[in-house]
PyMOL Python script that loads the backbone (N, CA, C, O; Angstrom):
from pymol import cmd

cmd.read_pdbstr("""\
ATOM      1  N   MET A   1      90.924 117.654  82.764  1.00  0.00           N
ATOM      2  CA  MET A   1      90.857 117.628  84.163  1.00  0.00           C
ATOM      3  C   MET A   1      92.303 118.542  84.622  1.00  0.00           C
ATOM      4  O   MET A   1      93.329 118.573  83.944  1.00  0.00           O
ATOM      5  N   SER A   2      92.137 119.115  85.672  1.00  0.00           N
ATOM      6  CA  SER A   2      93.202 119.916  86.347  1.00  0.00           C
ATOM      7  C   SER A   2      93.908 119.316  87.179  1.00  0.00           C
ATOM      8  O   SER A   2      93.399 118.304  87.661  1.00  0.00           O
ATOM      9  N   ASP A   3      95.159 119.662  87.598  1.00  0.00           N
ATOM     10  CA  ASP A   3      96.013 118.794  88.411  1.00  0.00           C
ATOM     11  C   ASP A   3      95.634 118.795  89.567  1.00  0.00           C
ATOM     12  O   ASP A   3      96.014 117.785  90.158  1.00  0.00           O
ATOM     13  N   ILE A   4      94.901 119.648  90.326  1.00  0.00           N
ATOM     14  CA  ILE A   4      94.223 119.516  91.639  1.00  0.00           C
ATOM     15  C   ILE A   4      93.263 118.530  91.636  1.00  0.00           C
ATOM     16  O   ILE A   4      93.110 117.866  92.661  1.00  0.00           O
ATOM     17  N   ASP A   5      92.515 118.296  90.554  1.00  0.00           N
ATOM     18  CA  ASP A   5      91.653 117.136  90.516  1.00  0.00           C
ATOM     19  C   ASP A   5      92.090 115.572  90.745  1.00  0.00           C
ATOM     20  O   ASP A   5      91.390 114.650  91.165  1.00  0.00           O
ATOM     21  N   LEU A   6      93.521 115.559  90.322  1.00  0.00           N
ATOM     22  CA  LEU A   6      94.081 114.228  90.536  1.00  0.00           C
ATOM     23  C   LEU A   6      94.339 113.806  91.890  1.00  0.00           C
ATOM     24  O   LEU A   6      94.760 112.667  92.096  1.00  0.00           O
ATOM     25  N   ILE A   7      94.123 114.625  92.845  1.00  0.00           N
ATOM     26  CA  ILE A   7      94.264 114.533  94.348  1.00  0.00           C
ATOM     27  C   ILE A   7      92.985 114.310  94.974  1.00  0.00           C
ATOM     28  O   ILE A   7      92.231 115.279  95.064  1.00  0.00           O
ATOM     29  N   LYS A   8      92.590 113.099  95.457  1.00  0.00           N
ATOM     30  CA  LYS A   8      91.117 113.110  95.787  1.00  0.00           C
ATOM     31  C   LYS A   8      90.857 113.922  97.157  1.00  0.00           C
ATOM     32  O   LYS A   8      90.229 114.981  97.163  1.00  0.00           O
ATOM     33  N   TYR A   9      91.438 113.287  98.400  1.00  0.00           N
ATOM     34  CA  TYR A   9      91.734 113.947  99.565  1.00  0.00           C
ATOM     35  C   TYR A   9      92.757 113.444 100.316  1.00  0.00           C
ATOM     36  O   TYR A   9      93.290 112.390  99.970  1.00  0.00           O
ATOM     37  N   PRO A  10      93.132 114.061 101.338  1.00  0.00           N
ATOM     38  CA  PRO A  10      93.990 113.702 102.316  1.00  0.00           C
ATOM     39  C   PRO A  10      93.533 112.630 103.219  1.00  0.00           C
ATOM     40  O   PRO A  10      92.337 112.605 103.509  1.00  0.00           O
ATOM     41  N   VAL A  11      94.307 111.770 103.683  1.00  0.00           N
ATOM     42  CA  VAL A  11      93.972 110.724 104.735  1.00  0.00           C
ATOM     43  C   VAL A  11      94.090 111.175 106.212  1.00  0.00           C
ATOM     44  O   VAL A  11      95.188 111.615 106.556  1.00  0.00           O
ATOM     45  N   PHE A  12      93.247 111.129 106.986  1.00  0.00           N
ATOM     46  CA  PHE A  12      93.211 111.384 108.373  1.00  0.00           C
ATOM     47  C   PHE A  12      92.827 110.334 109.158  1.00  0.00           C
ATOM     48  O   PHE A  12      91.678 110.266 109.593  1.00  0.00           O
ATOM     49  N   THR A  13      93.878 109.284 109.453  1.00  0.00           N
ATOM     50  CA  THR A  13      93.622 108.232 110.174  1.00  0.00           C
ATOM     51  C   THR A  13      94.461 108.068 111.311  1.00  0.00           C
ATOM     52  O   THR A  13      95.418 108.816 111.115  1.00  0.00           O
ATOM     53  N   ASP A  14      94.621 107.409 112.531  1.00  0.00           N
ATOM     54  CA  ASP A  14      95.429 107.455 113.714  1.00  0.00           C
ATOM     55  C   ASP A  14      97.012 107.343 113.105  1.00  0.00           C
ATOM     56  O   ASP A  14      97.965 108.014 113.502  1.00  0.00           O
ATOM     57  N   LYS A  15      97.033 106.368 112.089  1.00  0.00           N
ATOM     58  CA  LYS A  15      98.428 105.983 111.558  1.00  0.00           C
ATOM     59  C   LYS A  15      98.943 107.139 110.879  1.00  0.00           C
ATOM     60  O   LYS A  15     100.054 107.563 111.196  1.00  0.00           O
ATOM     61  N   SER A  16      98.178 107.770 109.866  1.00  0.00           N
ATOM     62  CA  SER A  16      98.761 108.976 109.160  1.00  0.00           C
ATOM     63  C   SER A  16      98.878 110.184 110.124  1.00  0.00           C
ATOM     64  O   SER A  16      99.753 111.018 109.890  1.00  0.00           O
ATOM     65  N   LYS A  17      98.097 110.328 111.139  1.00  0.00           N
ATOM     66  CA  LYS A  17      98.350 111.503 112.106  1.00  0.00           C
ATOM     67  C   LYS A  17      99.771 111.173 112.933  1.00  0.00           C
ATOM     68  O   LYS A  17     100.475 112.079 113.380  1.00  0.00           O
ATOM     69  N   THR A  18     100.054 109.926 113.056  1.00  0.00           N
ATOM     70  CA  THR A  18     101.489 109.737 113.688  1.00  0.00           C
ATOM     71  C   THR A  18     102.475 110.065 112.641  1.00  0.00           C
ATOM     72  O   THR A  18     103.487 110.693 112.953  1.00  0.00           O
ATOM     73  N   LEU A  19     102.247 109.661 111.315  1.00  0.00           N
ATOM     74  CA  LEU A  19     103.188 110.079 110.301  1.00  0.00           C
ATOM     75  C   LEU A  19     103.659 111.535 110.248  1.00  0.00           C
ATOM     76  O   LEU A  19     104.816 111.907 110.051  1.00  0.00           O
ATOM     77  N   LEU A  20     102.642 112.257 110.444  1.00  0.00           N
ATOM     78  CA  LEU A  20     102.631 113.791 110.499  1.00  0.00           C
ATOM     79  C   LEU A  20     103.883 114.160 111.227  1.00  0.00           C
ATOM     80  O   LEU A  20     104.655 114.927 110.652  1.00  0.00           O
ATOM     81  N   LYS A  21     104.210 113.677 112.520  1.00  0.00           N
ATOM     82  CA  LYS A  21     105.210 113.873 113.166  1.00  0.00           C
ATOM     83  C   LYS A  21     106.518 113.513 112.586  1.00  0.00           C
ATOM     84  O   LYS A  21     107.545 113.975 113.083  1.00  0.00           O
ATOM     85  N   GLU A  22     106.554 112.706 111.547  1.00  0.00           N
ATOM     86  CA  GLU A  22     107.914 112.494 110.670  1.00  0.00           C
ATOM     87  C   GLU A  22     107.923 113.129 109.443  1.00  0.00           C
ATOM     88  O   GLU A  22     108.744 112.939 108.546  1.00  0.00           O
ATOM     89  N   ASN A  23     106.815 114.026 109.427  1.00  0.00           N
ATOM     90  CA  ASN A  23     106.893 114.881 108.366  1.00  0.00           C
ATOM     91  C   ASN A  23     106.434 114.203 106.918  1.00  0.00           C
ATOM     92  O   ASN A  23     106.860 114.488 105.798  1.00  0.00           O
ATOM     93  N   LYS A  24     105.460 113.244 107.281  1.00  0.00           N
ATOM     94  CA  LYS A  24     104.988 112.419 106.105  1.00  0.00           C
ATOM     95  C   LYS A  24     103.563 112.859 105.864  1.00  0.00           C
ATOM     96  O   LYS A  24     102.808 113.145 106.793  1.00  0.00           O
ATOM     97  N   TYR A  25     103.224 112.903 104.614  1.00  0.00           N
ATOM     98  CA  TYR A  25     101.726 113.056 104.447  1.00  0.00           C
ATOM     99  C   TYR A  25     101.021 112.125 103.489  1.00  0.00           C
ATOM    100  O   TYR A  25     101.476 111.831 102.384  1.00  0.00           O
ATOM    101  N   VAL A  26      99.753 111.633 104.038  1.00  0.00           N
ATOM    102  CA  VAL A  26      99.185 110.552 103.228  1.00  0.00           C
ATOM    103  C   VAL A  26      97.850 111.266 102.408  1.00  0.00           C
ATOM    104  O   VAL A  26      96.966 111.903 102.979  1.00  0.00           O
ATOM    105  N   PHE A  27      97.917 111.016 100.997  1.00  0.00           N
ATOM    106  CA  PHE A  27      96.609 111.374 100.372  1.00  0.00           C
ATOM    107  C   PHE A  27      96.100 110.141  99.309  1.00  0.00           C
ATOM    108  O   PHE A  27      96.773 109.180  98.937  1.00  0.00           O
ATOM    109  N   LEU A  28      94.962 110.414  99.011  1.00  0.00           N
ATOM    110  CA  LEU A  28      94.215 109.446  98.088  1.00  0.00           C
ATOM    111  C   LEU A  28      94.411 109.996  96.621  1.00  0.00           C
ATOM    112  O   LEU A  28      93.864 111.070  96.373  1.00  0.00           O
ATOM    113  N   VAL A  29      95.049 109.445  95.739  1.00  0.00           N
ATOM    114  CA  VAL A  29      95.223 109.951  94.446  1.00  0.00           C
ATOM    115  C   VAL A  29      94.368 109.050  93.456  1.00  0.00           C
ATOM    116  O   VAL A  29      93.773 108.005  93.721  1.00  0.00           O
ATOM    117  N   ASP A  30      94.467 109.755  92.192  1.00  0.00           N
ATOM    118  CA  ASP A  30      93.962 109.059  91.184  1.00  0.00           C
ATOM    119  C   ASP A  30      94.913 107.699  90.664  1.00  0.00           C
ATOM    120  O   ASP A  30      96.113 107.942  90.537  1.00  0.00           O
ATOM    121  N   ALA A  31      94.532 106.518  90.405  1.00  0.00           N
ATOM    122  CA  ALA A  31      95.088 105.477  90.281  1.00  0.00           C
ATOM    123  C   ALA A  31      96.280 105.568  88.965  1.00  0.00           C
ATOM    124  O   ALA A  31      97.290 104.887  88.785  1.00  0.00           O
ATOM    125  N   SER A  32      95.775 106.551  88.260  1.00  0.00           N
ATOM    126  CA  SER A  32      96.786 106.495  86.900  1.00  0.00           C
ATOM    127  C   SER A  32      98.140 107.348  87.322  1.00  0.00           C
ATOM    128  O   SER A  32      99.115 107.299  86.572  1.00  0.00           O
ATOM    129  N   LEU A  33      98.175 108.004  88.343  1.00  0.00           N
ATOM    130  CA  LEU A  33      99.380 108.644  88.701  1.00  0.00           C
ATOM    131  C   LEU A  33     100.641 107.823  88.660  1.00  0.00           C
ATOM    132  O   LEU A  33     100.564 106.598  88.758  1.00  0.00           O
ATOM    133  N   THR A  34     101.754 108.411  88.525  1.00  0.00           N
ATOM    134  CA  THR A  34     103.091 107.806  88.573  1.00  0.00           C
ATOM    135  C   THR A  34     103.703 108.422  89.806  1.00  0.00           C
ATOM    136  O   THR A  34     103.227 109.474  90.233  1.00  0.00           O
ATOM    137  N   LYS A  35     104.833 107.784  90.473  1.00  0.00           N
ATOM    138  CA  LYS A  35     105.617 108.578  91.532  1.00  0.00           C
ATOM    139  C   LYS A  35     106.102 109.685  91.365  1.00  0.00           C
ATOM    140  O   LYS A  35     106.038 110.628  92.154  1.00  0.00           O
ATOM    141  N   SER A  36     106.851 109.645  89.880  1.00  0.00           N
ATOM    142  CA  SER A  36     107.314 110.982  89.557  1.00  0.00           C
ATOM    143  C   SER A  36     106.304 112.111  89.184  1.00  0.00           C
ATOM    144  O   SER A  36     106.623 113.269  89.455  1.00  0.00           O
ATOM    145  N   SER A  37     105.162 111.868  88.608  1.00  0.00           N
ATOM    146  CA  SER A  37     104.130 112.830  88.478  1.00  0.00           C
ATOM    147  C   SER A  37     103.531 113.259  89.665  1.00  0.00           C
ATOM    148  O   SER A  37     103.104 114.404  89.813  1.00  0.00           O
ATOM    149  N   MET A  38     103.486 112.412  90.489  1.00  0.00           N
ATOM    150  CA  MET A  38     102.946 112.597  91.792  1.00  0.00           C
ATOM    151  C   MET A  38     103.955 113.619  92.609  1.00  0.00           C
ATOM    152  O   MET A  38     103.472 114.494  93.329  1.00  0.00           O
ATOM    153  N   LYS A  39     105.168 113.486  92.482  1.00  0.00           N
ATOM    154  CA  LYS A  39     106.171 114.290  93.234  1.00  0.00           C
ATOM    155  C   LYS A  39     106.145 115.690  92.604  1.00  0.00           C
ATOM    156  O   LYS A  39     106.241 116.666  93.348  1.00  0.00           O
ATOM    157  N   ASN A  40     106.033 115.829  91.420  1.00  0.00           N
ATOM    158  CA  ASN A  40     105.993 116.978  90.493  1.00  0.00           C
ATOM    159  C   ASN A  40     104.732 117.681  90.982  1.00  0.00           C
ATOM    160  O   ASN A  40     104.835 118.839  91.384  1.00  0.00           O
ATOM    161  N   LEU A  41     103.540 117.062  90.977  1.00  0.00           N
ATOM    162  CA  LEU A  41     102.417 117.659  91.103  1.00  0.00           C
ATOM    163  C   LEU A  41     102.288 118.401  92.466  1.00  0.00           C
ATOM    164  O   LEU A  41     101.780 119.520  92.541  1.00  0.00           O
ATOM    165  N   ILE A  42     102.827 117.646  93.653  1.00  0.00           N
ATOM    166  CA  ILE A  42     102.885 118.125  95.012  1.00  0.00           C
ATOM    167  C   ILE A  42     103.886 119.258  95.210  1.00  0.00           C
ATOM    168  O   ILE A  42     103.671 120.170  96.009  1.00  0.00           O
ATOM    169  N   GLU A  43     104.898 119.183  94.521  1.00  0.00           N
ATOM    170  CA  GLU A  43     106.037 120.221  94.669  1.00  0.00           C
ATOM    171  C   GLU A  43     105.479 121.626  94.080  1.00  0.00           C
ATOM    172  O   GLU A  43     105.844 122.711  94.532  1.00  0.00           O
ATOM    173  N   THR A  44     104.752 121.512  93.248  1.00  0.00           N
ATOM    174  CA  THR A  44     104.325 122.856  92.157  1.00  0.00           C
ATOM    175  C   THR A  44     102.899 123.396  93.219  1.00  0.00           C
ATOM    176  O   THR A  44     102.750 124.545  93.637  1.00  0.00           O
ATOM    177  N   LEU A  45     102.117 122.410  93.440  1.00  0.00           N
ATOM    178  CA  LEU A  45     100.830 122.825  94.299  1.00  0.00           C
ATOM    179  C   LEU A  45     101.109 123.400  95.631  1.00  0.00           C
ATOM    180  O   LEU A  45     100.398 124.338  95.992  1.00  0.00           O
ATOM    181  N   PHE A  46     102.084 122.953  96.447  1.00  0.00           N
ATOM    182  CA  PHE A  46     102.081 123.396  97.763  1.00  0.00           C
ATOM    183  C   PHE A  46     103.517 123.887  97.999  1.00  0.00           C
ATOM    184  O   PHE A  46     103.859 124.087  99.164  1.00  0.00           O
ATOM    185  N   ASN A  47     104.511 124.131  96.860  1.00  0.00           N
ATOM    186  CA  ASN A  47     105.593 124.713  97.066  1.00  0.00           C
ATOM    187  C   ASN A  47     106.562 124.159  98.121  1.00  0.00           C
ATOM    188  O   ASN A  47     107.176 124.840  98.943  1.00  0.00           O
ATOM    189  N   VAL A  48     106.609 122.894  97.989  1.00  0.00           N
ATOM    190  CA  VAL A  48     107.528 122.275  99.117  1.00  0.00           C
ATOM    191  C   VAL A  48     108.534 121.216  98.500  1.00  0.00           C
ATOM    192  O   VAL A  48     108.442 121.118  97.276  1.00  0.00           O
ATOM    193  N   GLN A  49     109.344 120.518  99.025  1.00  0.00           N
ATOM    194  CA  GLN A  49     110.431 119.723  98.418  1.00  0.00           C
ATOM    195  C   GLN A  49     110.023 118.398  98.942  1.00  0.00           C
ATOM    196  O   GLN A  49     109.673 118.165 100.100  1.00  0.00           O
ATOM    197  N   VAL A  50     110.104 117.574  97.983  1.00  0.00           N
ATOM    198  CA  VAL A  50     109.385 116.209  98.180  1.00  0.00           C
ATOM    199  C   VAL A  50     110.690 115.263  98.188  1.00  0.00           C
ATOM    200  O   VAL A  50     111.357 115.183  97.157  1.00  0.00           O
ATOM    201  N   ILE A  51     111.074 114.513  99.396  1.00  0.00           N
ATOM    202  CA  ILE A  51     112.076 113.785  99.408  1.00  0.00           C
ATOM    203  C   ILE A  51     111.868 112.238  98.845  1.00  0.00           C
ATOM    204  O   ILE A  51     112.727 111.648  98.190  1.00  0.00           O
ATOM    205  N   SER A  52     110.642 111.708  99.194  1.00  0.00           N
ATOM    206  CA  SER A  52     110.638 110.320  98.963  1.00  0.00           C
ATOM    207  C   SER A  52     108.965 110.229  98.675  1.00  0.00           C
ATOM    208  O   SER A  52     108.220 111.045  99.220  1.00  0.00           O
ATOM    209  N   VAL A  53     108.491 109.289  97.875  1.00  0.00           N
ATOM    210  CA  VAL A  53     107.059 109.001  97.400  1.00  0.00           C
ATOM    211  C   VAL A  53     106.867 107.366  97.559  1.00  0.00           C
ATOM    212  O   VAL A  53     107.550 106.640  96.837  1.00  0.00           O
ATOM    213  N   ASN A  54     106.071 106.867  98.370  1.00  0.00           N
ATOM    214  CA  ASN A  54     105.703 105.542  98.534  1.00  0.00           C
ATOM    215  C   ASN A  54     104.034 105.418  98.183  1.00  0.00           C
ATOM    216  O   ASN A  54     103.156 106.122  98.681  1.00  0.00           O
ATOM    217  N   SER A  55     103.887 104.556  97.395  1.00  0.00           N
ATOM    218  CA  SER A  55     102.555 104.283  96.953  1.00  0.00           C
ATOM    219  C   SER A  55     101.918 102.777  96.900  1.00  0.00           C
ATOM    220  O   SER A  55     102.593 101.797  96.583  1.00  0.00           O
ATOM    221  N   LEU A  56     100.564 102.718  97.242  1.00  0.00           N
ATOM    222  CA  LEU A  56     100.196 101.337  97.120  1.00  0.00           C
ATOM    223  C   LEU A  56      98.612 101.636  96.442  1.00  0.00           C
ATOM    224  O   LEU A  56      97.995 102.660  96.739  1.00  0.00           O
ATOM    225  N   ILE A  57      98.156 100.784  95.667  1.00  0.00           N
ATOM    226  CA  ILE A  57      96.938 100.654  95.337  1.00  0.00           C
ATOM    227  C   ILE A  57      96.112  99.742  96.201  1.00  0.00           C
ATOM    228  O   ILE A  57      96.307  98.561  96.491  1.00  0.00           O
ATOM    229  N   LEU A  58      95.231 100.489  96.512  1.00  0.00           N
ATOM    230  CA  LEU A  58      94.242  99.775  97.586  1.00  0.00           C
ATOM    231  C   LEU A  58      93.142  98.779  96.627  1.00  0.00           C
ATOM    232  O   LEU A  58      92.852  99.036  95.458  1.00  0.00           O
ATOM    233  N   PRO A  59      92.661  97.698  97.346  1.00  0.00           N
ATOM    234  CA  PRO A  59      91.890  96.878  96.571  1.00  0.00           C
ATOM    235  C   PRO A  59      90.584  97.402  96.505  1.00  0.00           C
ATOM    236  O   PRO A  59      90.168  98.106  97.426  1.00  0.00           O
ATOM    237  N   CYS A  60      89.819  97.116  95.424  1.00  0.00           N
ATOM    238  CA  CYS A  60      88.267  97.665  94.977  1.00  0.00           C
ATOM    239  C   CYS A  60      87.604  96.841  96.132  1.00  0.00           C
ATOM    240  O   CYS A  60      87.992  95.750  96.551  1.00  0.00           O
ATOM    241  N   LYS A  61      86.518  97.577  96.572  1.00  0.00           N
ATOM    242  CA  LYS A  61      85.455  97.135  97.628  1.00  0.00           C
ATOM    243  C   LYS A  61      84.366  96.993  96.895  1.00  0.00           C
ATOM    244  O   LYS A  61      83.968  97.849  96.105  1.00  0.00           O
ATOM    245  N   LYS A  62      83.677  95.629  97.167  1.00  0.00           N
ATOM    246  CA  LYS A  62      82.448  95.388  96.509  1.00  0.00           C
ATOM    247  C   LYS A  62      81.161  96.145  97.128  1.00  0.00           C
ATOM    248  O   LYS A  62      80.998  96.144  98.348  1.00  0.00           O
ATOM    249  N   ARG A  63      80.403  96.682  96.410  1.00  0.00           N
ATOM    250  CA  ARG A  63      79.185  97.244  96.979  1.00  0.00           C
ATOM    251  C   ARG A  63      77.832  96.731  96.237  1.00  0.00           C
ATOM    252  O   ARG A  63      77.799  96.554  95.020  1.00  0.00           O
ATOM    253  N   GLY A  64      76.824  96.531  97.011  1.00  0.00           N
ATOM    254  CA  GLY A  64      75.802  96.167  96.334  1.00  0.00           C
ATOM    255  C   GLY A  64      74.423  96.938  96.751  1.00  0.00           C
ATOM    256  O   GLY A  64      74.234  97.359  97.892  1.00  0.00           O
ATOM    257  N   VAL A  65      73.580  97.057  95.793  1.00  0.00           N
ATOM    258  CA  VAL A  65      72.216  97.531  96.041  1.00  0.00           C
ATOM    259  C   VAL A  65      71.128  96.587  95.584  1.00  0.00           C
ATOM    260  O   VAL A  65      70.747  96.459  94.420  1.00  0.00           O
ATOM    261  N   GLY A  66      70.661  95.921  96.679  1.00  0.00           N
ATOM    262  CA  GLY A  66      69.578  94.860  96.221  1.00  0.00           C
ATOM    263  C   GLY A  66      70.284  93.757  95.511  1.00  0.00           C
ATOM    264  O   GLY A  66      71.191  93.178  96.107  1.00  0.00           O
ATOM    265  N   LYS A  67      69.979  93.426  94.364  1.00  0.00           N
ATOM    266  CA  LYS A  67      70.503  92.270  93.978  1.00  0.00           C
ATOM    267  C   LYS A  67      71.432  92.466  92.918  1.00  0.00           C
ATOM    268  O   LYS A  67      71.906  91.567  92.224  1.00  0.00           O
ATOM    269  N   PHE A  68      71.747  94.087  92.795  1.00  0.00           N
ATOM    270  CA  PHE A  68      72.892  94.624  91.800  1.00  0.00           C
ATOM    271  C   PHE A  68      74.057  94.587  92.582  1.00  0.00           C
ATOM    272  O   PHE A  68      74.002  94.995  93.742  1.00  0.00           O
ATOM    273  N   VAL A  69      75.169  94.128  92.082  1.00  0.00           N
ATOM    274  CA  VAL A  69      76.599  94.039  92.648  1.00  0.00           C
ATOM    275  C   VAL A  69      77.587  94.875  91.718  1.00  0.00           C
ATOM    276  O   VAL A  69      77.748  94.666  90.516  1.00  0.00           O
ATOM    277  N   GLY A  70      78.264  95.922  92.526  1.00  0.00           N
ATOM    278  CA  GLY A  70      79.394  96.587  91.599  1.00  0.00           C
ATOM    279  C   GLY A  70      80.424  96.828  92.560  1.00  0.00           C
ATOM    280  O   GLY A  70      80.526  96.293  93.664  1.00  0.00           O
ATOM    281  N   TYR A  71      81.195  97.699  92.033  1.00  0.00           N
ATOM    282  CA  TYR A  71      82.735  97.777  92.748  1.00  0.00           C
ATOM    283  C   TYR A  71      82.870  99.317  93.013  1.00  0.00           C
ATOM    284  O   TYR A  71      82.261 100.116  92.303  1.00  0.00           O
ATOM    285  N   LYS A  72      83.615  99.692  93.967  1.00  0.00           N
ATOM    286  CA  LYS A  72      83.893 101.229  94.494  1.00  0.00           C
ATOM    287  C   LYS A  72      84.731 101.661  93.338  1.00  0.00           C
ATOM    288  O   LYS A  72      84.896 100.780  92.494  1.00  0.00           O
ATOM    289  N   SER A  73      85.236 102.686  93.127  1.00  0.00           N
ATOM    290  CA  SER A  73      86.485 103.353  92.123  1.00  0.00           C
ATOM    291  C   SER A  73      87.769 102.780  92.931  1.00  0.00           C
ATOM    292  O   SER A  73      87.835 102.598  94.147  1.00  0.00           O
ATOM    293  N   ASN A  74      88.728 102.550  92.004  1.00  0.00           N
ATOM    294  CA  ASN A  74      89.798 102.287  92.592  1.00  0.00           C
ATOM    295  C   ASN A  74      90.787 103.460  92.639  1.00  0.00           C
ATOM    296  O   ASN A  74      90.786 104.265  91.707  1.00  0.00           O
ATOM    297  N   TYR A  75      91.635 103.602  93.674  1.00  0.00           N
ATOM    298  CA  TYR A  75      92.300 104.701  94.327  1.00  0.00           C
ATOM    299  C   TYR A  75      93.727 104.136  94.702  1.00  0.00           C
ATOM    300  O   TYR A  75      93.927 103.006  95.148  1.00  0.00           O
ATOM    301  N   LYS A  76      94.690 105.096  94.453  1.00  0.00           N
ATOM    302  CA  LYS A  76      96.160 104.929  95.136  1.00  0.00           C
ATOM    303  C   LYS A  76      96.214 105.835  96.111  1.00  0.00           C
ATOM    304  O   LYS A  76      95.855 107.010  96.027  1.00  0.00           O
ATOM    305  N   ARG A  77      96.834 105.081  97.389  1.00  0.00           N
ATOM    306  CA  ARG A  77      97.443 105.847  98.542  1.00  0.00           C
ATOM    307  C   ARG A  77      98.705 106.253  98.540  1.00  0.00           C
ATOM    308  O   ARG A  77      99.521 105.332  98.599  1.00  0.00           O
ATOM    309  N   VAL A  78      99.197 107.482  98.484  1.00  0.00           N
ATOM    310  CA  VAL A  78     100.452 107.886  98.482  1.00  0.00           C
ATOM    311  C   VAL A  78     100.820 108.542  99.855  1.00  0.00           C
ATOM    312  O   VAL A  78     100.106 109.324 100.483  1.00  0.00           O
ATOM    313  N   ILE A  79     102.224 108.025 100.257  1.00  0.00           N
ATOM    314  CA  ILE A  79     102.668 108.655 101.436  1.00  0.00           C
ATOM    315  C   ILE A  79     104.006 109.490 101.004  1.00  0.00           C
ATOM    316  O   ILE A  79     104.986 108.997 100.446  1.00  0.00           O
ATOM    317  N   LEU A  80     103.870 110.602 101.308  1.00  0.00           N
ATOM    318  CA  LEU A  80     104.986 111.627 100.792  1.00  0.00           C
ATOM    319  C   LEU A  80     105.743 112.134 101.972  1.00  0.00           C
ATOM    320  O   LEU A  80     105.223 112.567 103.000  1.00  0.00           O
ATOM    321  N   THR A  81     107.337 112.017 101.668  1.00  0.00           N
ATOM    322  CA  THR A  81     107.818 112.521 102.982  1.00  0.00           C
ATOM    323  C   THR A  81     108.493 113.771 102.234  1.00  0.00           C
ATOM    324  O   THR A  81     109.110 113.810 101.170  1.00  0.00           O
ATOM    325  N   ILE A  82     108.168 114.778 103.153  1.00  0.00           N
ATOM    326  CA  ILE A  82     108.670 116.263 102.713  1.00  0.00           C
ATOM    327  C   ILE A  82     110.017 116.620 103.571  1.00  0.00           C
ATOM    328  O   ILE A  82     110.369 116.021 104.587  1.00  0.00           O
ATOM    329  N   ASN A  83     110.514 117.420 103.123  1.00  0.00           N
ATOM    330  CA  ASN A  83     111.885 118.079 103.842  1.00  0.00           C
ATOM    331  C   ASN A  83     111.489 118.639 104.972  1.00  0.00           C
ATOM    332  O   ASN A  83     110.382 119.162 105.099  1.00  0.00           O
ATOM    333  N   ASN A  84     112.498 118.563 106.027  1.00  0.00           N
ATOM    334  CA  ASN A  84     111.831 119.138 107.539  1.00  0.00           C
ATOM    335  C   ASN A  84     111.634 120.546 107.346  1.00  0.00           C
ATOM    336  O   ASN A  84     110.870 121.106 108.132  1.00  0.00           O
ATOM    337  N   LYS A  85     112.263 121.317 106.314  1.00  0.00           N
ATOM    338  CA  LYS A  85     112.111 122.839 106.588  1.00  0.00           C
ATOM    339  C   LYS A  85     110.758 123.004 106.091  1.00  0.00           C
ATOM    340  O   LYS A  85     110.219 124.047 106.460  1.00  0.00           O
ATOM    341  N   ASN A  86     110.080 122.248 105.356  1.00  0.00           N
ATOM    342  CA  ASN A  86     108.814 122.549 104.841  1.00  0.00           C
ATOM    343  C   ASN A  86     107.738 122.027 105.366  1.00  0.00           C
ATOM    344  O   ASN A  86     107.873 121.143 106.212  1.00  0.00           O
ATOM    345  N   SER A  87     106.623 122.406 105.027  1.00  0.00           N
ATOM    346  CA  SER A  87     105.367 121.729 105.701  1.00  0.00           C
ATOM    347  C   SER A  87     104.162 122.013 104.802  1.00  0.00           C
ATOM    348  O   SER A  87     104.316 123.025 104.119  1.00  0.00           O
ATOM    349  N   ILE A  88     103.011 121.379 104.632  1.00  0.00           N
ATOM    350  CA  ILE A  88     101.762 121.587 104.089  1.00  0.00           C
ATOM    351  C   ILE A  88     100.822 122.241 104.855  1.00  0.00           C
ATOM    352  O   ILE A  88     100.262 121.597 105.742  1.00  0.00           O
ATOM    353  N   PRO A  89     100.509 123.542 104.660  1.00  0.00           N
ATOM    354  CA  PRO A  89      99.637 124.402 105.801  1.00  0.00           C
ATOM    355  C   PRO A  89      98.339 123.698 106.086  1.00  0.00           C
ATOM    356  O   PRO A  89      97.890 123.881 107.217  1.00  0.00           O
ATOM    357  N   TYR A  90      97.625 122.899 105.241  1.00  0.00           N
ATOM    358  CA  TYR A  90      96.510 122.556 105.573  1.00  0.00           C
ATOM    359  C   TYR A  90      96.648 121.406 106.560  1.00  0.00           C
ATOM    360  O   TYR A  90      95.541 120.946 106.840  1.00  0.00           O
ATOM    361  N   PHE A  91      97.504 120.890 107.081  1.00  0.00           N
ATOM    362  CA  PHE A  91      97.672 119.894 108.044  1.00  0.00           C
ATOM    363  C   PHE A  91      98.051 120.315 109.376  1.00  0.00           C
ATOM    364  O   PHE A  91      98.161 119.492 110.285  1.00  0.00           O
ATOM    365  N   GLN A  92      98.284 121.721 109.564  1.00  0.00           N
ATOM    366  CA  GLN A  92      98.633 122.269 110.794  1.00  0.00           C
ATOM    367  C   GLN A  92      97.826 122.204 112.053  1.00  0.00           C
ATOM    368  O   GLN A  92      98.363 122.333 113.154  1.00  0.00           O
ATOM    369  N   ASN A  93      96.559 122.008 111.905  1.00  0.00           N
ATOM    370  CA  ASN A  93      95.783 122.011 113.085  1.00  0.00           C
ATOM    371  C   ASN A  93      95.479 120.632 113.449  1.00  0.00           C
ATOM    372  O   ASN A  93      94.610 120.474 114.306  1.00  0.00           O
ATOM    373  N   ILE A  94      96.099 119.513 112.900  1.00  0.00           N
ATOM    374  CA  ILE A  94      95.752 118.387 113.289  1.00  0.00           C
ATOM    375  C   ILE A  94      96.547 117.750 114.342  1.00  0.00           C
ATOM    376  O   ILE A  94      96.239 116.633 114.758  1.00  0.00           O
TER     377      ILE A  94
END
""", "prot")
cmd.dss("prot")
cmd.show_as("cartoon", "prot")
cmd.util.cbc("prot")
cmd.orient("prot")
């Protein structure tokens, strides 16, 4: 698995859009990542300086099809605070 596969996708909610003004970016990542590995991954992929990393593990959601019940995959949500001089270019048009 490559490094980019560990980041599932960015989160675009109303709260995450307001956090962009404070230079904070929200991603859903693989649950096995630690804060230090996430910081190193973002710094190498996007060439930015990460100041702090806040993370939380989202609870699993129950899904059912007919009589069969299962759970969605477990993800971790990460809020990254980036240096004011840097920005991630994929979030510019939001």
